[in-house]
C-alpha positions, 0 to 999 in steps of 0.5 A, spaced: 874 964 142 869 960 146 873 953 146 879 957 149 874 958 155 875 951 156 883 950 155 884 947 161 880 941 159 885 939 154 889 932 156 884 930 162 881 923 162 874 923 163 869 917 165 862 917 162 858 912 165 852 910 161 856 913 155 853 909 149 846 912 151 844 919 147 845 924 153 852 921 155 854 920 148 853 927 146 857 929 153 862 925 151 863 927 144 863 935 146 868 933 151 873 930 146 872 936 142 875 940 147 881 935 148 879 931 153 881 923 153 874 920 153 873 913 157 866 910 155 863 906 160 857 902 158 853 895 160 854 893 153 862 893 151 860 893 144 856 899 144 861 903 148 866 901 143 862 903 137 861 910 141 868 911 142 870 909 135 864 914 132 867 919 137 874 918 134 872 919 127 868 925 128 873 929 133 880 926 131 881 925 139 882 920 144 876 915 146 876 908 148 869 904 150 869 899 156 864 894 158 862 894 166 856 894 170 855 901 175 851 896 180 857 891 180 863 894 184 868 889 182 866 890 174 867 897 175 874 896 179 876 892 173 874 897 168 878 902 172 884 898 171 883 898 164 882 905 163 888 907 168 892 903 163 890 906 157 888 913 159 892 914 165 888 917 172 881 919 172 880 927 172 873 927 171 867 922 172 860 923 169 855 919 172 850 919 167 847 912 167 840 911 169 833 910 167 826 908 168 821 902 167 814 902 166 814 896 171 816 901 176 810 906 174 804 907 177 798 906 173 795 913 174 796 919 178 791 919 183 788 913 188 781 914 187 775 910 192 774 906 186 781 903 186 780 899 192 776 894 188 783 892 184 788 895 189 793 890 186 793 894 180 795 900 183 801 903 187 800 898 192 801 892 187 807 895 184 813 890 182 818 891 188 823 888 184 822 893 178 822 899 183 828 896 187 832 896 180 830 903 178 832 906 184 839 902 184 840 904 177 840 911 178 842 912 185 847 906 187 849 907 179 852 913 181 854 911 188 858 905 186 862 909 180 864 914 185 867 910 190 871 906 185 873 912 180 874 918 185 880 914 188 884 917 183 882 924 184 883 924 192 890 921 191 892 926 186 888 932 190 884 934 184 878 932 180 871 933 178 865 929 179 858 931 175 852 927 177 846 927 173 839 929 177 832 931 174 827 935 175 823 930 179 828 931 185 825 938 186 818 936 185 816 929 185 812 927 179 806 923 179 806 916 177 814 915 178 816 914 185 822 910 184 825 914 179 823 921 183 826 918 190 832 916 187 834 922 183 832 926 190 837 921 193 842 924 188 841 931 190 843 929 197 849 925 196 852 930 191 851 935 197 854 930 202 860 928 198 862 935 196 863 937 203 866 930 204 871 931 199 872 939 199 879 938 203 882 934 197 880 939 192 875 934 189 869 938 186 862 935 186 856 938 182 850 935 179 845 937 173 838 937 173 835 936 166 828 938 165 824 934 160 828 931 154 824 926 150 828 919 151 827 912 150 826 911 158 820 916 158 817 916 151 811 912 153 809 917 158 809 923 154 807 921 147 802 916 144 806 911 140 800 910 135 800 917 133 806 920 136 802 926 139 803 928 146 799 925 151 795 929 156 801 928 161 806 931 155 801 936 154 801 939 161 809 938 161 809 943 155 804 948 159 809 948 165 815 949 161 816 957 159 820 955 153 815 951 150 819 945 148 822 939 150 830 939 152 835 936 147 842 933 149 845 938 146 842 943 151 846 940 157 853 941 154 854 948 157 852 946 164 857 940 163 863 944 161 862 949 166 862 944 172 868 940 169 872 946 167 876 951 171 870 956 170 867 953 176 873 952 180 870 955 187 863 951 185 861 945 189 855 942 192 850 945 187 845 942 183 843 946 177 836 946 173 837 945 166 829 945 164 827 951 160 824 954 166 820 949 169 822 949 176 821 957 176 814 957 173 808 957 178 803 956 173 800 963 173 
């Protein structure tokens, strides 16, 4: 019965950037199960192709893997040509490429007087190349694919762009200024683009996941030696009313809603999927 709610998705062509990753991979698998032709775009073509093969084996659907960099417009244009030749025009774009880096992460939450003695090891000494790399991966890695793949949508006056934001976009977390700034930029861009493309019947929305335990943030949330939560991870659990980390599967309902006709009058929205984190005052 539930699958019938998304019958309009069957036969659509979806491009998922960062598609070989855990979160994007689950989204691609879910879409394939609903009859969507899935184009997996990833920096590593071999991983994209493997993910596509796994999806075909699991669903009997249609999926291809394509190599391409979300930070290189020519690379994206080349990928689009290949996707169009095999799958047809793009109906859905999910901008799921992103991540963080320890090198763009401050060593502590608060700057204290004692830090004046070793200021280069604080925020003031962050590797600016690493900062720029994280910001570009998340924001430019959303902007450039949209500039390339959404051309099909405006030409045909139909389509959906779904961006992946974060809880950091609403309330910047300590220690990760580059990632927080980039995700806040995605929210603003989502709203801007939704208005800009509204006359072409192209909708633009975003999902803001809460705290999922991923390779990008595991170093902040768990102790690698014991696997137990760090002090930061413990505080996050205390501030999440549902009392657990999210999983990639927890994002699928919101994704299906946004890419299907169920949300046909919804654009410019950023939806938290966070176990109540954004709603919780702490008391």
